[in-house]
C-alpha positions in Angstrom: 86.6 94.0 44.9 88.5 93.6 48.1 88.4 95.6 51.3 90.2 95.1 54.6 89.6 96.2 58.2 93.2 96.5 59.6 93.6 96.5 63.3 92.8 99.9 64.8 91.2 101.4 61.8 87.6 102.3 61.0 86.0 101.0 57.8 83.9 101.5 54.7 82.4 98.9 52.5 81.0 98.3 48.9 77.6 99.7 48.1 75.5 96.7 49.2 77.6 95.9 52.2 77.6 99.1 54.3 77.3 99.4 58.0 75.1 101.9 59.8 76.7 105.2 60.5 75.2 106.1 63.8 76.6 103.1 65.8 77.4 103.9 69.4 80.7 102.0 69.1 83.8 104.0 68.9 85.7 104.2 65.6 88.5 106.1 64.1 88.2 108.4 61.0 90.4 106.1 58.9 88.7 104.3 56.0 89.2 100.8 54.8 91.9 100.0 52.3 91.4 98.5 48.8 94.2 95.9 48.4 96.0 94.5 45.4 95.4 90.7 45.2 98.4 90.0 43.0 101.5 88.2 44.3 104.0 90.2 46.3 101.4 93.0 46.9 99.5 94.1 50.0 97.2 91.1 50.4 100.2 88.8 49.9 101.8 90.4 53.0 98.7 90.0 55.1 98.4 86.3 54.2 102.1 85.8 55.0 101.8 87.2 58.5 98.7 85.1 59.4 99.1 81.8 61.1 95.4 81.0 60.5 93.2 82.3 57.7 89.4 82.0 58.3 87.6 82.0 55.0 83.8 82.3 55.3 81.0 82.8 52.9 77.2 82.5 52.4 75.7 79.8 50.1 76.5 80.2 46.4 79.5 82.3 46.8 82.3 80.0 45.9 82.3 78.1 49.2 82.5 74.6 47.7 85.6 75.5 45.7 87.2 77.0 48.8 86.3 74.0 51.0 87.9 71.7 48.5 91.0 73.9 48.3 91.3 74.1 52.1 91.0 70.3 52.4 93.9 69.7 49.9 96.0 72.6 51.2 95.7 71.3 54.8 96.4 67.8 53.7 93.1 66.6 55.1 91.1 63.6 53.9 87.6 65.0 54.2 85.8 68.3 53.7 84.5 69.6 57.0 80.8 69.6 57.7 78.8 72.4 56.1 78.7 75.4 58.4 81.0 73.6 60.9 82.3 76.9 62.2 79.0 77.5 63.9 79.1 74.3 66.1 81.2 74.2 69.3 82.1 70.5 69.1 83.3 70.9 65.5 85.4 73.9 66.4 87.0 72.2 69.4 88.1 69.3 67.1 90.6 71.8 65.6 92.5 71.8 68.9 92.8 68.0 69.3 93.3 66.8 65.7 97.0 67.4 65.7 99.6 69.7 67.3 99.4 72.2 64.5 96.0 73.8 63.8 95.0 73.8 60.1 96.2 77.1 58.5 93.2 77.5 56.2 89.8 77.2 57.9 87.0 77.5 55.3 83.3 77.3 56.2 79.9 78.4 54.9 77.8 80.5 57.2 74.2 79.9 58.0 71.5 82.5 58.4 72.2 83.7 61.9 75.7 84.9 61.3 76.8 84.3 64.9 80.0 82.5 63.8 81.3 85.7 62.1 80.5 87.8 65.2 82.3 85.3 67.3 85.4 85.4 65.1 85.4 89.2 65.1 85.5 89.3 68.9 89.0 87.7 68.9 91.2 90.1 66.9 94.9 89.0 66.5 97.8 89.9 64.3 98.2 86.2 63.7 94.7 85.5 62.3 93.0 86.9 59.2 89.3 86.8 58.5 88.2 86.7 54.8 84.5 87.1 54.0 83.6 86.1 50.4 80.8 88.3 49.2 78.4 88.0 46.3 75.7 90.5 45.3 72.6 89.2 47.0 70.2 89.2 44.0 72.7 87.4 41.9 73.3 84.9 44.7 69.6 84.2 45.2 69.2 83.6 41.4 72.1 81.1 41.6 70.5 79.5 44.6 67.2 79.1 42.7 69.0 77.3 39.9 70.7 75.0 42.4 67.6 73.9 44.1 65.8 73.5 40.8 68.6 71.1 39.7 68.3 69.3 43.1 64.5 68.9 42.7 64.8 67.5 39.3 67.4 65.0 40.5 65.2 64.1 43.5 61.8 64.1 41.8 60.4 61.4 44.1 60.8 63.9 47.0 59.4 66.9 45.1 56.7 65.2 43.2 54.3 68.1 43.7 56.9 70.5 42.3 58.4 68.6 39.4 55.7 68.3 36.8 57.6 66.2 34.3 61.1 64.9 33.8 62.8 63.0 31.0 66.4 62.6 29.7 66.6 66.2 28.3 64.0 68.3 30.1 62.7 69.0 33.6 59.5 71.0 34.0 58.8 72.6 37.4 55.5 74.0 38.6 55.8 77.8 39.0 53.5 78.2 42.0 55.1 75.4 44.0 58.6 76.7 43.2 57.7 80.2 44.3 56.6 78.7 47.6 60.0 77.0 48.1 61.8 80.2 47.3 59.7 82.1 49.8 60.7 79.6 52.4 64.4 80.3 51.5 64.9 76.6 50.8 68.4 75.2 50.9 70.9 77.5 48.9 68.3 80.3 48.5 68.6 81.1 52.3 71.6 82.2 54.3 72.6 85.2 52.4 74.6 88.3 53.4 71.5 90.2 54.7 71.1 87.5 57.3 74.8 87.5 58.2 76.0 91.1 57.9 73.7 92.8 60.3 74.0 95.7 62.7 75.2 93.4 65.5 78.1 92.2 63.3 79.1 95.8 62.3 79.0 96.9 65.9 81.3 94.0 66.9 83.7 94.9 64.1 83.8 98.5 65.3 84.3 97.5 68.9 87.1 94.9 68.3 88.7 95.9 65.0 89.8 92.5 63.7 91.8 92.0 60.5 88.9 91.4 58.1 88.9 91.3 54.3 85.9 91.4 52.1 86.5 89.6 48.8 84.3 89.4 45.7 83.6 85.8 44.9 85.0 86.3 41.4 88.5 86.7 42.9 88.6 83.3 44.5 91.2 82.1 42.0 93.6 84.8 43.1 92.9 84.1 46.7 93.8 80.4 46.3 97.1 81.4 44.6 98.0 83.6 47.6 97.1 81.0 50.2 98.9 78.2 48.3 102.0 80.3 48.0 102.4 80.4 51.8 100.7 77.2 52.9 100.8 74.6 50.2 103.1 75.6 47.3 102.8 72.1 45.8 99.3 73.0 44.7 100.3 76.1 42.7 100.4 74.1 39.4 96.9 72.6 40.0 95.1 75.9 40.6 92.4 77.0 40.4 90.6 74.3 42.3 86.9 74.5 41.4 83.9 72.6 42.6 80.2 72.9 42.1 80.8 75.5 39.4 77.8 76.3 37.1 78.3 74.5 33.8 76.1 73.9 30.8 73.6 71.3 31.9 72.5 68.5 29.6 69.0 68.7 31.1 67.2 72.0 30.6 64.8 73.3 33.3 61.5 75.0 32.6 59.0 76.8 34.8 55.3 75.9 34.0 52.1 77.6 35.0 49.3 75.0 34.3 46.7 76.9 36.3 46.4 79.8 33.9 47.5 78.1 30.7 50.5 80.2 30.2 52.7 77.3 29.2 56.4 76.9 30.0 59.5 79.1 29.9 63.1 78.3 30.6 64.3 78.9 34.2 66.9 81.4 33.0 64.3 83.5 31.2 62.0 83.2 34.2 64.7 84.5 36.5 65.6 87.2 34.1 62.0 88.5 34.1 61.2 88.0 37.8 64.7 88.5 39.3 64.6 92.3 39.9 61.5 92.0 42.1 61.8 88.4 43.4 63.3 89.2 46.8 61.0 92.1 47.4 57.8 90.1 46.4 58.7 87.2 48.7 60.2 89.4 51.5 63.4 87.4 51.4 65.4 90.1 53.3 62.8 90.5 56.1 65.5 90.2 58.7 68.1 92.5 57.2 69.5 95.5 58.9 72.2 98.1 58.2 72.5 97.3 54.5 73.3 100.7 53.0 73.0 103.5 55.6 
């Protein structure tokens, strides 16, 4: 669940995060390493050597929890702006806020992925890049649930989508919801296929930064490693979790009134449609170098 690109080494990736093999950039024959995330193991040593750790992720891959952890670990009063790492003025603030730059820099990535490419162009033994990965189909399904909850909470803005809402149920029009998913609305968009593209892999090959790929389910262990070296006072409070999917009091349903098919729970709808949802709506239209 965790892979690293050490300085000077070539790389290999998990099944759905694989670069193209015919890149013109030079690379060595060495492969990536799979690291142990437990304390006092390989990943622990990497974190210990890094002055700054950049933690980046797409939407719905544990980013809210990591942003909250970074705020508390850095002793900051506010969580930084969503995707701040893609804005020059926000980045420059890191240099003028205080003498010491925050050790943990956590940020979501938006669709273009240019921020990750920019980071990869500046390899250093004193910086560590960590990209939190989530399988894209699973991430999209989670994004659909998130925007459905948002629409139900903001019915006045989505009156054409939310058919009915009461204290226990929210019914959403299927056709309207599909249109929103196709537009990659809010958390549905900005996934790995938009971020981890050929240009990114070429940049990694050309510059060989210290880069770790981490499955989002391992965030608790990552927080423990970061806290050990940068904010040990938080160790007894871990894991820090935010925006985690929990059992909702209000149940969400998808309804097709045009053909009289009735309603079905959103979970059952995603279970039935999920395997072909991305393909049918061409959600990965801009993807490249996914599995060559």
